Phi, psi and omega in degrees: 000126176297170180293316186297320178296321184297317178295325176296312177304312187294319177295328174296317184290324177302314181301319178301316181294316174306308179299322181292318182295324186286331185290312185304307183299319179297319173296315178298323180293316184290321168295326172300310187293322187290317177300311173299326171298325174287324169296321175299318188291345173298330182075184191285179183290139171286074194266352188299305182283331181293333184271346170278136186223165181288148180287133180232144176236122187245164175272194188287339177269002184088004181281140183294122169275303187202148173241158177235126179308150169296174181294336179258022175085358192275150170255118182219089182270132170308148181210152180238110191293336185271331176260329191253355189237136184299134168304328176294323176293315179291337175285326183291316182299313179288327179291324183273329186249331198201070181309319186260028187304315189282344179248348174280169186256022184116338175227129180264108184296315183295320179297316180294319185293320182283330171305317183291322175298312180297321177289324176289326184268340181248347176067020168208163184289127174250318174226149176272338179081355182284129170286168178295330172300315168297327176287331182285324175301316181295330172294321183293321183245069188295124183224134182290309183298143175242107183220172181295326185290321181299318178297317178294315174305316180295325174304306184301312184293327176304316176300314172303310173311317188293320181284345183268324194233157168289170181296310188299318178296331179290316181290328175298306180304316181290320179287341173274325188265338185296129189279142185235017178104134185063226186254026176264114176240125178094154187287334180292320184290316185292319177295323175293319184281324180273322185244358179072026186200162181280159189274028179282328176238105178239145178284168179296320178294327171301313181303318187295314183283341176278342171287323182283331190302312177296347184285337177209076189298315185288330185268348178237033175299126177300327182276348176237327178226065183303328189279334175288319175306312188286325172298315178301320176294321177302318186294318177297319182296319172309314186287332178290324178289319178300327178274353177076025176274343174218157169286158176299323176304308180300319173292322180299322175288326183285333188286342184259359180302129171288141176265142170292149188244009177205159176275152171267157171296151175290156183296145186216063178264143174054061185292320179299314180293321174298313183298324177289323178293315180288330177292327183276327177254063188298145180061032179237131192263338173235123189238141173241128170256165180279358175306147167259113186308324181286317182287326183298307178305324173290321181294316181300321177292329176296314189294317182288328178285328179272328186292333183298337181276351175272353182111173184274358177250358190267146186239166173226138173244133177224147181213133184232129186219133166288104195292337181295316194256340189080007181285122173284125177270326183216136182223103180243112180284325181202162180275357180201101189300324186264006181281118175296309185292329174268014179047052202298329181280359172273122181285098184287338169295345181247006184271140178281119190221155174287131184281354182057236186268003185288348171276348186296330174306326184280335170298309173296325172305311187291321178303314174301316177300319179288343175081013179262354170220170184218151178311329175273355176294145178274150183219145175270136173251091190207158179301138177212156175230142181238085186074239181267004183254123179230088175308145177220148181288163183305325181262007172062024165236160185240150186247005179063217190276125185230161163286157187297320177307311178293326180298321186280320184295326179269355175061049174291139182286310185295308179307313190299312185290332174293316175292328178289319181301328174277322175302309186106117180297312185297323176288330170292317179292324180289333179285328177297310176310312184300321186281355179101008178255140176242143174251141181251121173261149170307151189302133182061028171254152178235159182313123177231178185297330179300337185296337184282356177245011182100022178276033178216182180233146179210158173261159181289335179296315182293315188298320177291318177304312186296313178293339168298321180299320169305309184299326184273011181051060160103001177230141181260157167225156183298142175276144187237129175238341187251121178273130189236178175271004182283117192259006187291152176310152181286143178272114187254150178235150188270132171247308177226167163296154183294321180292311178306309181302320175294326182284329176295322178290319173299323186288314187286339172295337176267011176299130179301133181281157176308169182300137173074002178263160183268134172287164169059039179239324191231128172278109189217167179218146180249164177202152172217129188274165182302140177075015181049049174269335182212130177247130180236155167208126176230140182200162185213154167247207176271008178236305187243153171240129185233131172238146192230127170237151181218128176171186177270132177301332183278359176083001179294143182289151183233102178313136179082356182280099175242157184303313184291323179274321188268315191267314194296319180299324172299317178307306184297323184288330175296320179298323177295326189280353176291341183072015177242148172297146175293118180276147185279156186288162181292169180279155189298130168306161181292150174071009183271134187279116178237103180210162173287177176296326181295331185271352185290143170313153184307308183302336183267346182298331179208139179280139171237109184300154175288140172097358175285146169285139178288135179290342187253131174078342188058030186270152179300150181293151181299133182208136179274120178274328180215131359276147180298157181293135179085005187278168169240132193243118178270123181248010178290132173255178181290331182268118185309324191274000184244155176234139172298123178305153179262112179282145167241123183238136181228151183239141180067199181079177180243130183286159341287154188236138186257143182249131176234132172247118179055040178088354183253124177298135184235003180132190188249155174283153167288182176297348178271356193052055176221157176197146171255128175242157174286123191283134177302181180290168188304141180125188178287142186223135173262115180253125186232132165246126185243134175256187189296332176272355174099000170298142175228166173217141173227140177231154176244123180231174177235126195262134178241133181259359178200000000 
């Protein structure tokens, strides 16, 4: 062969090689363009459904109170793998499904190569080669068919996922979306449904079965195919022994662990509180309440235990509050949320009911604040009439002269009405509104003397708030159930003077306790509404205030239902179930008068109702004629820097008489029972006149300067 022929042959081969290379490059470019176009056609990661989860409501420590299924019925609870899941389970999962999870880029090339070799050599699938990230991609875009295009799609999506999320976020998403049979998705839903607990603490057997379930969730369901589930669990345990992740001894114990054969109901604590929170926090998937799951569970058990003795139609409402912060720690709206006969879905802590005698402590508190009685003052318990209204005691008997302390502890009606007549029903009602509580009066009615014995409506929530004001020494705070990021200071409202509130607490702590209960530990009051429709007991120690209501939600009477017998024992048991020692009440504020009756100032030794005739001299009872109670007085003068003196005129009583403004003596009245005083600053002022016998009268006026 000549050189020319040789050169021509080489040139031809080179042309052929170039043609092949150009063709290969063109084919590769076409494939690359097509692949790129296909990848682009996939679009962004389908995160909309993956990020939807069941709404969960937890207590102040993050413990689950209740979860709500998604609209399509699936249970999918959010999870943090590092905080919410047993590390042993995560160790099993990564060892069984994806040993190189922390190092690969979404695709484990070695695992895919091994799977391909096994398929070629054994002619069937031995292992899939899918990483956890690829399985997450499949969960985001579930497809029934199994093909090369589907696998390629998962690979592309896995790479996208790895670029967009951290390893911890990927694990969280997988453990939230993984299917465990039926409508259970995610490790938390599966652990709660099958084992009745959060996945924070799992046995080796439980961890192994939860690793095995997602591989074939429907054919290994514990509630349908327990034998298959056990076999799958045992294979996981054997693999973990082979890899050295657990010992043979530990695996042997795990092999014999019994497996549940049915599903458990999802947690349902504080159903009324959680319903209210979800309604208030729309479109929020994770809600935290101030409740304590442990105390809530104990209170719900207490309500169920006690209500059985009252009949099939009676319900119980309970509310416990840390009164220093206003945080609600337990909220029981009914003993059985699903009971139709007990109207279980009606929240009786929010229902307006007659309070019976539970408002009496506040009447006494205002009387202490006004300074015309002391706990050791004597007061008459005898028949009396106020126009057409004649109050009677609950047992239709009368005690005669008793101390104010004893009158409140025995819940005597006549002394309470006498003090309310002096305090003023409208003024007491205004004080309740000022402190953030609402009273509901009958239509077209105004506050009257009957409100002291239950002639108004109030909710258990507001009643507990008011008693919290007594425990806080005179100020109330809003009650809070939903934890938020608002760190503003609490809004406090005035209820009583600190000294008056402390005196009420000291009286109530001496109330005789129910049978078999320890005395002098809890300051409490009971109440029974007219017709035995409502039984109440509200009490506090140095930490909590707890309220209990017992009755029928439909308002029907329950013969024999009284606060002392029905509600008070529940109250004392509730304090015992908080798990805390009874905390002492606060110490007395400064300037509180503590003395026996004999050492009290003469005017405080005995209470004299307004309108009583004096026994000496036959003179008329002391009465402030001007200014009238509740009046508005304009004291502006022609000269802006001056104010018009305020005249005080009194009828009846025995001279000498002392004039007091807001509890401070300003001098004596003259022989005509008159005096001019310098008006106090703008706002409400309390004017009191006390005569030589100790009789006194008080009016509250409003001063206006322009």
